Every structure is written in structure tokens, then in C-alpha cells.
A tleap script that builds the chain and sets N, CA, C and O, in Angstrom:
source leaprc.protein.ff14SB
mol = sequence {
  NMET ILE PRO GLY GLY LEU SER GLU ALA ARG
  ARG ALA THR PRO GLU ILE GLN GLU ILE ALA
  ASP GLN VAL LYS GLN GLN LEU GLU GLU LYS
  THR ASN GLU THR TYR GLU GLU PHE GLU ALA
  ILE GLU TYR LYS SER GLN VAL VAL ALA GLY
  THR MET PHE TYR ILE LYS ILE ARG VAL GLY
  ASP GLY ARG TYR THR HIE ILE LYS VAL PHE
  ARG SER LEU PRO GLY ARG ASP GLU GLY LEU
  GLN LEU LEU ALA TYR GLN THR ASP LYS SER
  GLU ASN ASP GLU LEU THR ALA PHE CASP
}
set mol.1.N position { 1.999 26.237 -20.625 }
set mol.1.CA position { 2.227 25.764 -21.983 }
set mol.1.C position { 2.236 26.959 -22.922 }
set mol.1.O position { 1.447 27.890 -22.751 }
set mol.2.N position { 3.103 26.943 -23.892 }
set mol.2.CA position { 3.200 27.989 -24.901 }
set mol.2.C position { 2.094 27.762 -25.927 }
set mol.2.O position { 1.981 26.657 -26.458 }
set mol.3.N position { 1.264 28.786 -26.228 }
set mol.3.CA position { 0.231 28.592 -27.246 }
set mol.3.C position { 0.854 28.094 -28.548 }
set mol.3.O position { 1.816 28.676 -29.049 }
set mol.4.N position { 0.304 27.026 -29.081 }
set mol.4.CA position { 0.816 26.433 -30.310 }
set mol.4.C position { 1.925 25.435 -30.080 }
set mol.4.O position { 2.234 24.647 -30.974 }
set mol.5.N position { 2.542 25.443 -28.892 }
set mol.5.CA position { 3.622 24.510 -28.596 }
set mol.5.C position { 3.084 23.216 -28.012 }
set mol.5.O position { 2.009 23.194 -27.413 }
set mol.6.N position { 3.830 22.149 -28.186 }
set mol.6.CA position { 3.447 20.844 -27.677 }
set mol.6.C position { 3.879 20.726 -26.219 }
set mol.6.O position { 5.013 21.056 -25.873 }
set mol.7.N position { 2.973 20.254 -25.369 }
set mol.7.CA position { 3.277 20.116 -23.943 }
set mol.7.C position { 4.261 18.972 -23.705 }
set mol.7.O position { 4.576 18.205 -24.614 }
set mol.8.N position { 4.729 18.877 -22.488 }
set mol.8.CA position { 5.523 17.730 -22.062 }
set mol.8.C position { 4.597 16.519 -21.952 }
set mol.8.O position { 3.386 16.676 -21.794 }
set mol.9.N position { 5.156 15.328 -22.034 }
set mol.9.CA position { 4.367 14.108 -21.869 }
set mol.9.C position { 3.867 14.028 -20.428 }
set mol.9.O position { 4.605 14.298 -19.481 }
set mol.10.N position { 2.599 13.650 -20.287 }
set mol.10.CA position { 1.997 13.484 -18.969 }
set mol.10.C position { 1.268 12.153 -18.917 }
set mol.10.O position { 0.832 11.630 -19.943 }
set mol.11.N position { 1.140 11.608 -17.709 }
set mol.11.CA position { 0.392 10.369 -17.514 }
set mol.11.C position { -1.065 10.613 -17.897 }
set mol.11.O position { -1.638 11.648 -17.557 }
set mol.12.N position { -1.651 9.669 -18.596 }
set mol.12.CA position { -3.046 9.808 -19.023 }
set mol.12.C position { -3.971 9.897 -17.812 }
set mol.12.O position { -3.784 9.203 -16.813 }
set mol.13.N position { -4.959 10.756 -17.923 }
set mol.13.CA position { -5.965 10.967 -16.881 }
set mol.13.C position { -7.270 10.301 -17.322 }
set mol.13.O position { -7.383 9.864 -18.468 }
set mol.14.N position { -8.250 10.221 -16.429 }
set mol.14.CA position { -9.563 9.699 -16.854 }
set mol.14.C position { -10.158 10.485 -18.032 }
set mol.14.O position { -10.812 9.896 -18.893 }
set mol.15.N position { -9.940 11.798 -18.081 }
set mol.15.CA position { -10.432 12.601 -19.208 }
set mol.15.C position { -9.782 12.151 -20.520 }
set mol.15.O position { -10.460 12.052 -21.543 }
set mol.16.N position { -8.489 11.882 -20.496 }
set mol.16.CA position { -7.786 11.448 -21.702 }
set mol.16.C position { -8.269 10.062 -22.120 }
set mol.16.O position { -8.420 9.794 -23.312 }
set mol.17.N position { -8.514 9.178 -21.149 }
set mol.17.CA position { -9.055 7.854 -21.478 }
set mol.17.C position { -10.420 7.997 -22.138 }
set mol.17.O position { -10.733 7.277 -23.086 }
set mol.18.N position { -11.232 8.924 -21.640 }
set mol.18.CA position { -12.554 9.162 -22.237 }
set mol.18.C position { -12.427 9.660 -23.675 }
set mol.18.O position { -13.191 9.239 -24.544 }
set mol.19.N position { -11.481 10.541 -23.930 }
set mol.19.CA position { -11.240 11.026 -25.299 }
set mol.19.C position { -10.842 9.859 -26.188 }
set mol.19.O position { -11.363 9.709 -27.293 }
set mol.20.N position { -9.918 9.031 -25.708 }
set mol.20.CA position { -9.480 7.866 -26.481 }
set mol.20.C position { -10.649 6.930 -26.756 }
set mol.20.O position { -10.818 6.453 -27.878 }
set mol.21.N position { -11.452 6.667 -25.736 }
set mol.21.CA position { -12.605 5.776 -25.905 }
set mol.21.C position { -13.581 6.297 -26.954 }
set mol.21.O position { -14.179 5.518 -27.697 }
set mol.22.N position { -13.739 7.618 -27.011 }
set mol.22.CA position { -14.688 8.206 -27.956 }
set mol.22.C position { -14.232 8.100 -29.407 }
set mol.22.O position { -15.065 8.159 -30.311 }
set mol.23.N position { -12.935 7.947 -29.654 }
set mol.23.CA position { -12.447 7.815 -31.035 }
set mol.23.C position { -12.014 6.387 -31.357 }
set mol.23.O position { -11.528 6.121 -32.456 }
set mol.24.N position { -12.187 5.468 -30.407 }
set mol.24.CA position { -11.772 4.071 -30.610 }
set mol.24.C position { -12.420 3.470 -31.850 }
set mol.24.O position { -11.739 2.832 -32.653 }
set mol.25.N position { -13.720 3.662 -32.017 }
set mol.25.CA position { -14.404 3.085 -33.174 }
set mol.25.C position { -13.855 3.656 -34.481 }
set mol.25.O position { -13.700 2.921 -35.457 }
set mol.26.N position { -13.559 4.952 -34.511 }
set mol.26.CA position { -12.971 5.553 -35.713 }
set mol.26.C position { -11.643 4.878 -36.050 }
set mol.26.O position { -11.370 4.584 -37.214 }
set mol.27.N position { -10.807 4.630 -35.015 }
set mol.27.CA position { -9.513 3.989 -35.228 }
set mol.27.C position { -9.696 2.556 -35.715 }
set mol.27.O position { -8.998 2.119 -36.630 }
set mol.28.N position { -10.621 1.828 -35.114 }
set mol.28.CA position { -10.854 0.441 -35.522 }
set mol.28.C position { -11.294 0.361 -36.983 }
set mol.28.O position { -10.898 -0.553 -37.706 }
set mol.29.N position { -12.116 1.321 -37.412 }
set mol.29.CA position { -12.547 1.354 -38.813 }
set mol.29.C position { -11.373 1.640 -39.745 }
set mol.29.O position { -11.271 1.042 -40.815 }
set mol.30.N position { -10.490 2.550 -39.345 }
set mol.30.CA position { -9.356 2.919 -40.197 }
set mol.30.C position { -8.283 1.828 -40.256 }
set mol.30.O position { -7.643 1.640 -41.291 }
set mol.31.N position { -8.086 1.105 -39.142 }
set mol.31.CA position { -7.042 0.080 -39.097 }
set mol.31.C position { -7.586 -1.314 -39.404 }
set mol.31.O position { -6.820 -2.265 -39.557 }
set mol.32.N position { -8.907 -1.430 -39.492 }
set mol.32.CA position { -9.574 -2.725 -39.726 }
set mol.32.C position { -9.185 -3.737 -38.638 }
set mol.32.O position { -8.969 -4.916 -38.920 }
set mol.33.N position { -9.100 -3.258 -37.406 }
set mol.33.CA position { -8.782 -4.101 -36.256 }
set mol.33.C position { -9.817 -3.851 -35.164 }
set mol.33.O position { -10.479 -2.813 -35.149 }
set mol.34.N position { -9.950 -4.815 -34.252 }
set mol.34.CA position { -10.762 -4.659 -33.056 }
set mol.34.C position { -9.819 -4.751 -31.870 }
set mol.34.O position { -9.084 -5.729 -31.731 }
set mol.35.N position { -9.834 -3.744 -31.020 }
set mol.35.CA position { -8.916 -3.691 -29.887 }
set mol.35.C position { -9.627 -4.129 -28.618 }
set mol.35.O position { -10.526 -3.443 -28.132 }
set mol.36.N position { -9.216 -5.285 -28.079 }
set mol.36.CA position { -9.768 -5.769 -26.816 }
set mol.36.C position { -9.264 -4.890 -25.671 }
set mol.36.O position { -10.011 -4.559 -24.751 }
set mol.37.N position { -7.996 -4.521 -25.746 }
set mol.37.CA position { -7.407 -3.612 -24.758 }
set mol.37.C position { -7.244 -2.264 -25.432 }
set mol.37.O position { -6.832 -2.196 -26.590 }
set mol.38.N position { -7.562 -1.187 -24.721 }
set mol.38.CA position { -7.450 0.157 -25.286 }
set mol.38.C position { -7.240 1.129 -24.131 }
set mol.38.O position { -8.152 1.855 -23.736 }
set mol.39.N position { -6.010 1.129 -23.594 }
set mol.39.CA position { -5.707 1.906 -22.401 }
set mol.39.C position { -4.776 3.066 -22.723 }
set mol.39.O position { -3.657 2.867 -23.197 }
set mol.40.N position { -5.252 4.284 -22.460 }
set mol.40.CA position { -4.417 5.472 -22.637 }
set mol.40.C position { -3.316 5.452 -21.583 }
set mol.40.O position { -3.599 5.291 -20.396 }
set mol.41.N position { -2.067 5.615 -22.003 }
set mol.41.CA position { -0.911 5.551 -21.110 }
set mol.41.C position { -0.365 6.943 -20.810 }
set mol.41.O position { -0.154 7.295 -19.649 }
set mol.42.N position { -0.140 7.726 -21.849 }
set mol.42.CA position { 0.366 9.082 -21.682 }
set mol.42.C position { -0.142 9.932 -22.826 }
set mol.42.O position { -0.673 9.424 -23.813 }
set mol.43.N position { 0.032 11.253 -22.673 }
set mol.43.CA position { -0.425 12.159 -23.726 }
set mol.43.C position { 0.371 13.449 -23.710 }
set mol.43.O position { 1.020 13.798 -22.724 }
set mol.44.N position { 0.299 14.141 -24.831 }
set mol.44.CA position { 0.785 15.514 -24.961 }
set mol.44.C position { -0.366 16.297 -25.573 }
set mol.44.O position { -1.215 15.724 -26.256 }
set mol.45.N position { -0.399 17.590 -25.335 }
set mol.45.CA position { -1.463 18.409 -25.919 }
set mol.45.C position { -0.868 19.658 -26.545 }
set mol.45.O position { 0.256 20.059 -26.242 }
set mol.46.N position { -1.655 20.261 -27.426 }
set mol.46.CA position { -1.232 21.456 -28.155 }
set mol.46.C position { -2.460 22.325 -28.345 }
set mol.46.O position { -3.474 21.869 -28.875 }
set mol.47.N position { -2.374 23.575 -27.915 }
set mol.47.CA position { -3.487 24.503 -28.084 }
set mol.47.C position { -3.382 25.128 -29.456 }
set mol.47.O position { -2.388 25.775 -29.787 }
set mol.48.N position { -4.425 24.926 -30.254 }
set mol.48.CA position { -4.516 25.530 -31.587 }
set mol.48.C position { -5.876 26.229 -31.613 }
set mol.48.O position { -6.187 26.934 -30.652 }
set mol.49.N position { -6.692 26.083 -32.629 }
set mol.49.CA position { -8.060 26.611 -32.615 }
set mol.49.C position { -8.944 25.546 -31.969 }
set mol.49.O position { -9.923 25.085 -32.556 }
set mol.50.N position { -8.580 25.179 -30.776 }
set mol.50.CA position { -9.128 24.053 -30.031 }
set mol.50.C position { -7.934 23.379 -29.371 }
set mol.50.O position { -6.933 24.034 -29.082 }
set mol.51.N position { -8.030 22.095 -29.134 }
set mol.51.CA position { -6.904 21.369 -28.534 }
set mol.51.C position { -6.606 20.112 -29.326 }
set mol.51.O position { -7.509 19.339 -29.650 }
set mol.52.N position { -5.333 19.912 -29.635 }
set mol.52.CA position { -4.851 18.704 -30.288 }
set mol.52.C position { -4.274 17.813 -29.202 }
set mol.52.O position { -3.477 18.265 -28.380 }
set mol.53.N position { -4.674 16.552 -29.197 }
set mol.53.CA position { -4.144 15.581 -28.244 }
set mol.53.C position { -3.383 14.506 -29.004 }
set mol.53.O position { -3.872 13.973 -30.000 }
set mol.54.N position { -2.196 14.193 -28.533 }
set mol.54.CA position { -1.415 13.055 -29.021 }
set mol.54.C position { -1.420 12.058 -27.873 }
set mol.54.O position { -0.925 12.362 -26.788 }
set mol.55.N position { -1.975 10.869 -28.100 }
set mol.55.CA position { -2.187 9.919 -27.014 }
set mol.55.C position { -1.547 8.579 -27.361 }
set mol.55.O position { -1.744 8.043 -28.451 }
set mol.56.N position { -0.779 8.051 -26.414 }
set mol.56.CA position { -0.205 6.714 -26.559 }
set mol.56.C position { -1.199 5.724 -25.961 }
set mol.56.O position { -1.596 5.860 -24.803 }
set mol.57.N position { -1.600 4.726 -26.752 }
set mol.57.CA position { -2.597 3.739 -26.344 }
set mol.57.C position { -1.965 2.358 -26.328 }
set mol.57.O position { -1.320 1.953 -27.295 }
set mol.58.N position { -2.150 1.626 -25.214 }
set mol.58.CA position { -1.733 0.218 -25.178 }
set mol.58.C position { -2.906 -0.589 -25.737 }
set mol.58.O position { -4.023 -0.519 -25.224 }
set mol.59.N position { -2.633 -1.363 -26.808 }
set mol.59.CA position { -3.704 -2.096 -27.494 }
set mol.59.C position { -3.583 -3.607 -27.323 }
set mol.59.O position { -4.300 -4.362 -27.981 }
set mol.60.N position { -2.692 -4.054 -26.456 }
set mol.60.CA position { -2.573 -5.480 -26.154 }
set mol.60.C position { -1.349 -6.124 -26.766 }
set mol.60.O position { -0.779 -5.619 -27.733 }
set mol.61.N position { -0.954 -7.243 -26.189 }
set mol.61.CA position { 0.182 -8.034 -26.675 }
set mol.61.C position { 1.455 -7.202 -26.818 }
set mol.61.O position { 2.236 -7.421 -27.744 }
set mol.62.N position { 1.671 -6.251 -25.911 }
set mol.62.CA position { 2.872 -5.424 -25.960 }
set mol.62.C position { 2.878 -4.428 -27.111 }
set mol.62.O position { 3.919 -3.852 -27.428 }
set mol.63.N position { 1.721 -4.221 -27.739 }
set mol.63.CA position { 1.623 -3.299 -28.877 }
set mol.63.C position { 1.034 -1.967 -28.425 }
set mol.63.O position { 0.202 -1.910 -27.520 }
set mol.64.N position { 1.484 -0.906 -29.072 }
set mol.64.CA position { 1.015 0.442 -28.775 }
set mol.64.C position { 0.668 1.138 -30.080 }
set mol.64.O position { 1.225 0.835 -31.135 }
set mol.65.N position { -0.253 2.067 -29.986 }
set mol.65.CA position { -0.650 2.908 -31.117 }
set mol.65.C position { -0.657 4.344 -30.629 }
set mol.65.O position { -1.087 4.616 -29.508 }
set mol.66.N position { -0.188 5.263 -31.453 }
set mol.66.CA position { -0.264 6.691 -31.134 }
set mol.66.C position { -1.406 7.275 -31.956 }
set mol.66.O position { -1.516 7.023 -33.156 }
set mol.67.N position { -2.259 8.065 -31.290 }
set mol.67.CA position { -3.371 8.694 -32.012 }
set mol.67.C position { -3.294 10.209 -31.855 }
set mol.67.O position { -2.786 10.729 -30.861 }
set mol.68.N position { -3.812 10.899 -32.867 }
set mol.68.CA position { -3.877 12.366 -32.874 }
set mol.68.C position { -5.356 12.732 -32.936 }
set mol.68.O position { -6.042 12.403 -33.903 }
set mol.69.N position { -5.845 13.414 -31.898 }
set mol.69.CA position { -7.271 13.732 -31.774 }
set mol.69.C position { -7.424 15.241 -31.629 }
set mol.69.O position { -6.679 15.882 -30.888 }
set mol.70.N position { -8.396 15.800 -32.343 }
set mol.70.CA position { -8.683 17.230 -32.252 }
set mol.70.C position { -10.002 17.444 -31.532 }
set mol.70.O position { -11.009 16.815 -31.857 }
set mol.71.N position { -9.989 18.347 -30.540 }
set mol.71.CA position { -11.216 18.774 -29.855 }
set mol.71.C position { -11.393 20.259 -30.126 }
set mol.71.O position { -10.525 21.065 -29.792 }
set mol.72.N position { -12.517 20.618 -30.731 }
set mol.72.CA position { -12.765 22.014 -31.100 }
set mol.72.C position { -13.017 22.860 -29.859 }
set mol.72.O position { -13.203 22.341 -28.758 }
set mol.73.N position { -13.020 24.162 -30.059 }
set mol.73.CA position { -13.291 25.091 -28.969 }
set mol.73.C position { -14.708 24.873 -28.437 }
set mol.73.O position { -15.591 24.444 -29.179 }
set mol.74.N position { -14.925 25.165 -27.156 }
set mol.74.CA position { -16.271 25.026 -26.598 }
set mol.74.C position { -17.286 25.851 -27.397 }
set mol.74.O position { -16.983 26.954 -27.852 }
set mol.75.N position { -18.476 25.306 -27.557 }
set mol.75.CA position { -19.519 26.003 -28.289 }
set mol.75.C position { -19.577 25.677 -29.763 }
set mol.75.O position { -20.551 26.025 -30.429 }
set mol.76.N position { -18.573 25.026 -30.285 }
set mol.76.CA position { -18.553 24.676 -31.711 }
set mol.76.C position { -19.280 23.365 -31.984 }
set mol.76.O position { -19.723 23.125 -33.107 }
set mol.77.N position { -19.405 22.516 -30.971 }
set mol.77.CA position { -20.151 21.261 -31.066 }
set mol.77.C position { -19.724 20.413 -32.262 }
set mol.77.O position { -20.562 19.872 -32.983 }
set mol.78.N position { -18.417 20.304 -32.462 }
set mol.78.CA position { -17.899 19.513 -33.579 }
set mol.78.C position { -17.441 18.127 -33.139 }
set mol.78.O position { -17.047 17.313 -33.975 }
set mol.79.N position { -17.489 17.851 -31.836 }
set mol.79.CA position { -17.080 16.543 -31.356 }
set mol.79.C position { -15.583 16.339 -31.463 }
set mol.79.O position { -14.825 17.270 -31.737 }
set mol.80.N position { -15.174 15.102 -31.240 }
set mol.80.CA position { -13.758 14.739 -31.322 }
set mol.80.C position { -13.469 14.129 -32.685 }
set mol.80.O position { -14.257 13.334 -33.198 }
set mol.81.N position { -12.348 14.499 -33.261 }
set mol.81.CA position { -11.970 13.983 -34.567 }
set mol.81.C position { -10.627 13.265 -34.471 }
set mol.81.O position { -9.638 13.845 -34.022 }
set mol.82.N position { -10.596 12.005 -34.894 }
set mol.82.CA position { -9.342 11.277 -35.021 }
set mol.82.C position { -8.704 11.731 -36.329 }
set mol.82.O position { -9.213 11.423 -37.407 }
set mol.83.N position { -7.592 12.462 -36.242 }
set mol.83.CA position { -6.969 13.025 -37.442 }
set mol.83.C position { -5.892 12.135 -38.023 }
set mol.83.O position { -5.694 12.112 -39.238 }
set mol.84.N position { -5.187 11.396 -37.164 }
set mol.84.CA position { -4.101 10.548 -37.647 }
set mol.84.C position { -3.776 9.515 -36.585 }
set mol.84.O position { -4.197 9.626 -35.433 }
set mol.85.N position { -3.018 8.507 -36.996 }
set mol.85.CA position { -2.594 7.472 -36.057 }
set mol.85.C position { -1.311 6.829 -36.553 }
set mol.85.O position { -0.986 6.887 -37.739 }
set mol.86.N position { -0.592 6.217 -35.630 }
set mol.86.CA position { 0.627 5.479 -35.949 }
set mol.86.C position { 0.549 4.146 -35.209 }
set mol.86.O position { 0.439 4.117 -33.983 }
set mol.87.N position { 0.606 3.050 -35.951 }
set mol.87.CA position { 0.547 1.723 -35.355 }
set mol.87.C position { 1.960 1.160 -35.192 }
set mol.87.O position { 2.942 1.810 -35.550 }
set mol.88.N position { 2.047 -0.037 -34.656 }
set mol.88.CA position { 3.336 -0.728 -34.483 }
set mol.88.C position { 4.325 0.074 -33.650 }
set mol.88.O position { 5.515 0.123 -33.959 }
set mol.89.N position { 3.827 0.699 -32.597 }
set mol.89.CA position { 4.684 1.432 -31.673 }
set mol.89.C position { 5.000 0.535 -30.476 }
set mol.89.O position { 4.304 -0.449 -30.227 }
set mol.90.N position { 6.056 0.885 -29.740 }
set mol.90.CA position { 6.421 0.139 -28.541 }
set mol.90.C position { 6.228 1.029 -27.320 }
set mol.90.O position { 5.988 2.231 -27.442 }
set mol.91.N position { 6.336 0.428 -26.155 }
set mol.91.CA position { 6.185 1.165 -24.901 }
set mol.91.C position { 7.196 2.301 -24.805 }
set mol.91.O position { 6.898 3.346 -24.226 }
set mol.92.N position { 8.383 2.108 -25.363 }
set mol.92.CA position { 9.453 3.094 -25.247 }
set mol.92.C position { 9.480 4.131 -26.355 }
set mol.92.O position { 10.289 5.056 -26.298 }
set mol.93.N position { 8.622 4.010 -27.365 }
set mol.93.CA position { 8.602 5.003 -28.435 }
set mol.93.C position { 8.085 6.327 -27.888 }
set mol.93.O position { 7.038 6.383 -27.242 }
set mol.94.N position { 8.845 7.398 -28.160 }
set mol.94.CA position { 8.444 8.729 -27.685 }
set mol.94.C position { 7.197 9.184 -28.431 }
set mol.94.O position { 7.047 8.953 -29.631 }
set mol.95.N position { 6.322 9.827 -27.702 }
set mol.95.CA position { 5.124 10.413 -28.277 }
set mol.95.C position { 5.507 11.777 -28.836 }
set mol.95.O position { 5.915 12.662 -28.084 }
set mol.96.N position { 5.377 11.955 -30.156 }
set mol.96.CA position { 5.750 13.213 -30.802 }
set mol.96.C position { 4.610 13.689 -31.680 }
set mol.96.O position { 3.675 12.936 -31.954 }
set mol.97.N position { 4.684 14.936 -32.122 }
set mol.97.CA position { 3.691 15.476 -33.051 }
set mol.97.C position { 3.870 14.768 -34.395 }
set mol.97.O position { 4.994 14.509 -34.826 }
set mol.98.N position { 2.756 14.462 -35.048 }
set mol.98.CA position { 2.803 13.821 -36.363 }
set mol.98.C position { 1.557 14.185 -37.135 }
set mol.98.O position { 0.568 14.648 -36.566 }
set mol.99.N position { 1.615 13.966 -38.463 }
set mol.99.CA position { 0.460 14.243 -39.331 }
set mol.99.C position { -0.222 12.971 -39.736 }
set mol.99.O position { -1.213 13.008 -40.465 }
savepdb mol mol.pdb
quit
């Protein structure tokens, strides 16, 4: 991967599901929704001063949400931050960088 460049889309791994699970409550608070289903499907990553993750989440009833999560460099102990999200996505919507 090129530093600063966005990776190719990859199938979500258990690590990516764990990242998604850790920011689920933040997303529910921001969207005022409760997600019964919350399955990471695919992701892209970007190395910055830490790692930015763009994750496609299946939230039920054929609905998808894209989330942008930042993980700081090791040793900074800043946790995971949900920076942005896009709702009303479909299974076929491409996962892209967004603010």
C-alpha cells in the first residue's frame, strides 16, 4: 500500500469486525438508531498518522452503512474514533474515502 493512499477493497476480517463493534454505540448515538444486525462486509484502509478504516456494514433489511474509523498509532492510547458515516447505502455501493 502507498503511504497515504487508500487500499483496495478487502473482505472484512475478525479484526475489522472488532473495530466496527467498538464504534457501534457511537454510530447508534449519532444516527439515533439501534442496529440488531451489524456485520462488517468489506473495508479499505489508509495509513496516515495512524490508520483510517472505511468499513461497509450490513445493518439489516438490505440496508448498509459506510463508516470511517480512525485508529491512532500504537502507544498513543487514543482508542478508536468514529469520524464519519454514510447511511442509506446498498450492497453494490462502492466503498470510497469520504469526510
